[in-house]
C-alpha positions as CSV (number, residue, x, y, z in Angstrom):
1,M,83.1,-141.9,-86.9
2,E,83.9,-138.7,-84.9
3,E,87.6,-139.6,-84.8
4,Q,87.8,-140.2,-88.5
5,T,86.1,-136.8,-89.1
6,R,88.7,-135.1,-87.0
7,Q,91.5,-137.0,-88.9
8,L,90.1,-135.6,-92.1
9,L,90.2,-132.1,-90.7
10,D,93.8,-132.7,-89.6
11,W,94.7,-134.0,-93.1
12,S,93.1,-131.0,-94.7
13,Q,95.2,-128.6,-92.7
14,W,98.3,-130.7,-93.2
15,G,97.9,-130.4,-97.0
16,R,97.5,-126.6,-96.9
17,Q,100.4,-126.3,-94.5
18,W,102.7,-128.3,-96.7
19,I,101.8,-126.2,-99.8
20,E,102.6,-123.1,-97.8
21,Q,106.0,-124.5,-96.9
22,L,106.7,-125.3,-100.5
23,R,106.0,-121.7,-101.5
24,D,108.2,-120.4,-98.7
25,R,111.2,-122.6,-99.5
26,K,111.2,-122.5,-103.3
27,Q,110.5,-120.0,-106.1
28,L,107.8,-121.7,-108.2
29,N,107.0,-121.0,-111.8
30,R,103.4,-120.2,-112.9
31,E,102.6,-123.8,-114.0
32,L,103.7,-125.3,-110.7
33,E,101.8,-122.6,-108.7
34,R,98.7,-123.4,-110.8
35,H,98.8,-127.1,-109.8
36,L,99.5,-126.2,-106.2
37,H,96.6,-123.8,-106.1
38,K,94.2,-126.6,-107.3
39,F,95.5,-129.0,-104.7
40,E,95.1,-126.3,-102.0
41,E,91.5,-125.7,-103.1
42,T,90.8,-129.4,-102.9
43,F,92.3,-129.7,-99.4
44,T,90.3,-126.8,-98.3
45,Q,87.0,-128.0,-99.8
46,L,87.3,-131.5,-98.3
47,G,88.1,-130.0,-94.9
48,R,85.0,-127.8,-95.1
49,M,82.9,-130.8,-96.2
50,A,84.2,-132.8,-93.2
51,A,83.5,-129.9,-90.8
52,R,79.9,-129.8,-92.0
53,L,79.2,-133.5,-91.4
54,T,76.5,-134.3,-88.9
55,S,75.9,-137.6,-87.2
56,D,73.1,-138.4,-89.7
57,K,75.4,-137.8,-92.7
58,E,78.6,-139.4,-91.3
59,K,77.7,-143.0,-92.1
60,E,76.8,-142.2,-95.7
61,E,79.2,-139.4,-96.6
62,L,82.3,-140.0,-94.5
63,P,83.6,-143.2,-96.3
64,L,83.3,-141.2,-99.6
65,L,85.3,-138.3,-98.2
66,I,88.0,-140.6,-96.9
67,A,88.2,-142.3,-100.3
68,R,88.5,-139.0,-102.0
69,A,91.2,-137.8,-99.5
70,E,93.2,-140.9,-100.2
71,E,93.0,-140.3,-103.9
72,I,94.0,-136.7,-103.5
73,Q,96.9,-137.5,-101.3
74,A,98.2,-140.1,-103.7
75,R,98.0,-137.6,-106.6
76,F,99.7,-134.9,-104.5
77,H,102.7,-137.1,-103.7
78,Q,102.9,-138.1,-107.4
79,F,102.8,-134.5,-108.4
80,L,105.6,-133.7,-106.0
81,R,107.8,-136.5,-107.4
82,L,107.1,-135.5,-111.0
83,A,107.8,-131.8,-110.2
84,Q,111.0,-132.9,-108.4
85,L,109.8,-131.2,-105.2
86,H,110.9,-132.7,-101.9
87,E,108.2,-134.8,-100.3
88,P,107.6,-134.4,-96.5
89,D,110.2,-135.8,-94.1
90,A,109.1,-138.7,-92.1
91,A,108.5,-136.4,-89.1
92,D,106.2,-134.2,-91.1
93,A,104.4,-136.9,-93.2
94,V,100.8,-137.7,-92.3
95,A,99.3,-141.1,-93.0
96,T,96.1,-141.4,-95.0
97,P,93.0,-140.6,-92.9
98,V,91.9,-144.2,-92.4
99,S,95.3,-145.4,-91.2
100,Y,95.9,-143.0,-88.3
101,P,96.8,-144.7,-85.0
102,Q,94.1,-144.5,-82.3
103,Q,96.3,-142.7,-79.8
104,R,97.3,-139.1,-80.7
105,E,101.0,-138.9,-81.6
106,P,103.2,-135.8,-81.0
107,V,102.4,-133.2,-83.5
108,P,105.2,-131.6,-85.6
109,V,105.6,-127.9,-84.9
110,A,104.8,-127.1,-88.6
111,R,101.5,-128.9,-88.6
112,P,98.5,-126.7,-87.6
113,L,95.8,-127.9,-85.3
114,A,92.2,-128.5,-86.6
115,A,89.4,-127.0,-84.6
116,G,88.9,-129.0,-81.3
117,R,92.2,-130.7,-81.4
118,H,94.1,-129.1,-78.5
119,T,95.8,-131.4,-76.1
120,L,97.2,-131.0,-72.5
121,P,101.0,-130.5,-72.7
122,P,103.0,-132.8,-70.4
123,L,104.7,-131.4,-67.3
124,P,108.4,-131.0,-68.0
125,Y,109.2,-132.4,-64.6
126,D,107.7,-134.6,-61.9
127,Y,104.8,-133.4,-59.7
128,N,107.0,-133.1,-56.7
129,A,110.0,-131.5,-58.5
130,L,109.3,-128.0,-57.3
131,E,108.9,-128.9,-53.6
132,P,109.2,-127.3,-51.0
133,Y,108.1,-124.2,-53.0
134,I,105.1,-125.8,-54.8
135,D,103.8,-129.1,-53.5
136,A,103.0,-132.2,-55.6
137,E,99.3,-132.4,-54.9
138,T,98.9,-128.7,-56.0
139,M,100.8,-129.5,-59.2
140,R,98.7,-132.6,-59.8
141,I,95.4,-130.8,-59.4
142,H,96.5,-127.7,-61.3
143,H,97.9,-129.6,-64.3
144,D,95.8,-132.7,-64.6
145,K,92.4,-131.3,-63.7
146,L,92.3,-127.5,-64.0
147,H,94.5,-127.1,-67.1
148,K,92.8,-130.1,-68.7
149,K,89.4,-128.4,-68.2
150,Y,90.6,-125.4,-70.1
151,V,91.8,-127.6,-72.9
152,D,88.4,-129.5,-73.0
153,D,86.4,-126.3,-73.0
154,L,88.5,-124.6,-75.6
155,N,88.0,-127.6,-77.9
156,A,84.3,-127.4,-77.3
157,A,84.2,-123.7,-78.1
158,E,86.1,-124.1,-81.3
159,L,83.8,-127.0,-82.5
160,K,80.7,-125.0,-81.7
161,L,82.0,-121.9,-83.6
162,A,83.0,-124.2,-86.6
163,E,79.4,-125.6,-86.5
164,A,78.1,-122.0,-86.5
165,R,80.2,-121.1,-89.5
166,A,78.9,-124.2,-91.3
167,N,75.2,-123.7,-90.6
168,G,75.1,-119.9,-90.5
169,N,73.5,-119.9,-87.0
170,F,75.4,-117.3,-84.9
171,D,72.7,-116.9,-82.2
172,L,75.2,-118.0,-79.5
173,V,78.3,-116.5,-81.0
174,R,78.8,-114.1,-78.1
175,H,78.7,-117.0,-75.6
176,W,81.1,-119.2,-77.5
177,E,83.5,-116.3,-78.3
178,R,83.7,-115.7,-74.5
179,E,84.4,-119.4,-74.0
180,L,87.0,-119.3,-76.7
181,A,88.8,-116.3,-75.1
182,F,88.7,-117.5,-71.5
183,N,89.7,-121.1,-72.1
184,G,92.1,-120.4,-75.0
185,A,93.9,-117.8,-73.0
186,G,93.9,-120.1,-70.0
187,H,95.4,-122.9,-72.0
188,Y,98.0,-120.8,-73.7
189,L,99.1,-119.1,-70.5
190,H,99.4,-122.4,-68.7
191,T,101.4,-123.9,-71.6
192,I,103.9,-121.1,-71.1
193,F,103.7,-121.3,-67.3
194,W,104.8,-124.9,-66.8
195,P,108.2,-124.6,-68.6
196,S,108.6,-121.1,-66.9
197,M,109.5,-123.1,-63.8
198,S,112.3,-125.6,-63.1
199,P,113.7,-127.6,-60.2
200,N,117.0,-125.9,-61.0
201,G,115.5,-122.4,-61.4
202,G,115.9,-119.2,-59.4
203,G,118.7,-116.7,-59.4
204,E,118.9,-114.1,-62.1
205,P,118.8,-114.2,-65.9
206,A,121.8,-113.9,-68.1
207,G,122.8,-112.8,-71.6
208,D,120.5,-110.6,-73.7
209,L,117.5,-110.9,-71.5
210,A,119.5,-109.7,-68.4
211,E,120.7,-106.7,-70.5
212,A,117.2,-105.9,-71.6
213,I,115.9,-106.1,-68.1
214,N,118.7,-103.8,-66.8
215,R,118.2,-101.4,-69.7
216,Y,114.5,-101.0,-69.2
217,F,113.9,-101.5,-65.5
218,G,117.2,-100.2,-64.3
219,S,118.2,-103.3,-62.5
220,F,117.1,-106.9,-61.8
221,A,116.1,-105.9,-58.3
222,A,113.8,-103.1,-59.7
223,F,112.3,-105.5,-62.2
224,R,111.7,-108.2,-59.5
225,N,110.0,-105.6,-57.2
226,H,107.8,-104.3,-60.0
227,F,106.8,-107.8,-61.0
228,T,106.1,-108.9,-57.5
229,Q,103.9,-105.8,-56.8
230,A,102.0,-106.4,-60.1
231,A,101.4,-110.0,-59.2
232,N,100.2,-109.1,-55.7
233,K,97.8,-106.5,-56.9
234,V,96.0,-108.1,-59.8
235,E,92.3,-107.6,-59.1
236,G,90.8,-111.0,-58.6
237,P,92.4,-114.2,-60.0
238,G,94.8,-113.5,-62.8
239,W,98.4,-113.3,-64.0
240,A,101.5,-111.2,-64.0
241,I,103.3,-111.5,-67.3
242,L,106.7,-110.3,-68.6
243,V,106.3,-109.5,-72.3
244,W,108.2,-108.2,-75.3
245,S,106.7,-105.4,-77.3
246,P,107.7,-105.7,-81.0
247,R,106.4,-102.2,-81.6
248,A,108.0,-100.4,-78.6
249,Q,111.1,-102.7,-78.8
250,H,111.3,-103.1,-75.0
251,L,110.1,-105.5,-72.2
252,E,107.0,-104.7,-70.2
253,I,105.1,-106.1,-67.3
254,L,101.5,-106.7,-67.8
255,T,98.7,-108.2,-65.7
256,A,95.5,-110.0,-66.8
257,E,92.4,-110.4,-64.8
258,K,91.1,-114.0,-65.1
259,H,93.2,-115.1,-68.1
260,Q,92.1,-113.2,-71.0
261,N,90.2,-109.9,-70.9
262,L,88.4,-111.4,-73.9
263,S,91.6,-112.2,-75.8
264,Q,94.2,-115.0,-76.1
265,W,97.9,-114.8,-75.2
266,D,100.7,-116.3,-77.2
267,T,99.0,-114.9,-80.4
268,V,100.0,-112.1,-82.8
269,P,97.2,-109.7,-83.9
270,L,96.9,-109.3,-87.6
271,L,93.8,-107.1,-88.0
272,A,92.0,-105.0,-85.4
273,L,88.6,-103.3,-85.4
274,D,87.8,-100.8,-82.7
275,V,84.1,-101.1,-81.7
276,W,84.2,-98.7,-78.7
277,E,81.6,-96.0,-79.2
278,H,84.2,-93.3,-79.7
279,A,85.3,-95.0,-82.9
280,Y,81.9,-94.5,-84.6
281,F,79.4,-92.5,-82.5
282,L,79.6,-89.2,-84.4
283,P,78.5,-90.5,-87.8
284,Y,76.7,-93.7,-86.8
285,Q,75.3,-92.8,-83.3
286,N,74.3,-96.1,-81.7
287,Q,74.2,-98.0,-85.0
288,R,77.4,-100.1,-84.5
289,D,76.2,-102.6,-87.2
290,K,76.3,-99.9,-89.9
291,Y,79.8,-98.9,-88.8
292,V,81.0,-102.5,-88.9
293,D,79.5,-102.9,-92.4
294,A,81.2,-99.7,-93.6
295,W,84.6,-100.7,-92.1
296,W,84.9,-103.6,-94.5
297,N,85.4,-100.9,-97.3
298,V,88.5,-99.6,-95.7
299,V,90.3,-102.7,-94.5
300,N,94.0,-102.5,-95.4
301,W,94.6,-106.1,-96.4
302,R,98.2,-105.3,-97.5
303,Y,99.0,-104.4,-93.9
304,A,97.4,-107.6,-92.6
305,E,99.2,-109.7,-95.2
306,E,102.6,-108.2,-94.1
307,R,101.8,-108.9,-90.5
308,F,100.8,-112.5,-91.4
309,D,103.9,-113.1,-93.4
310,K,106.0,-112.2,-90.4
311,A,103.8,-113.8,-87.8
312,R,103.7,-117.3,-89.5
313,K,107.4,-117.6,-89.3
314,L,107.1,-117.9,-85.5
315,R,106.4,-121.5,-84.6
316,W,105.8,-123.0,-81.2
317,Q,105.0,-126.7,-80.5
318,P,101.1,-126.8,-80.7
319,Y,99.1,-128.3,-77.9
């Protein structure tokens, strides 16, 4: 039952993602957009209903939701054919919820992950491939146990927060947000970390990256020294990270204590709310809740929409 519920959540996100792709690729007239909007609402509604299922309700309601999903999927494909819109390629197509294979298959880059569906990415080389610099046993424990734990705990946090949204009980939101940040940042950074190493690695970069390093740091030697010193002096466990700043248009070296500092890497901020006291103390004193309530009256959604439009064009393989 639990697996079928997750499949429904995947299916719901697939439908919305596919509609988004249609809008990006083709200029749609008002009538086509109206139909797509109705399908989008249905995909969303069924996903929400699946997210709210409890163990008591699953036996009774899940078969009905699956039947409804199959009906909607058939109608959606028929609509695409009648409207002469291209249907999903085989690599993007998702089977009906009841016919998914038991083992999770590779996920196409364009397909979003439902809450609680992160997986451990495979190592791009053998455990012993980095010897003598990093030994096989360290790699095995690091990847198979420690990274896997971040994935499992990230999934648990996402499901708990989805449950809180469904039932309106946010008593533990502070705890689960911390779990989401710590484990999500740990998962994302490790997903970048493994392919950042190679048995054929070492040496110096080339091309545009080499030029950018020389331009900002002065030389590769200066960059390497800075990065080494930053890595050596992170307080406690953490990371040294080379990043690109889209706003400053240059490279930078950052460090992170633990993994996250209550954020997640490999993400693009769309909307930010400053809740340090200096942002609200004069008019609201210690009443942060009133400041937050008031802030919703000044949110610039146009700005967030512009950032979202650019950010969603960046696609990495999800894990």
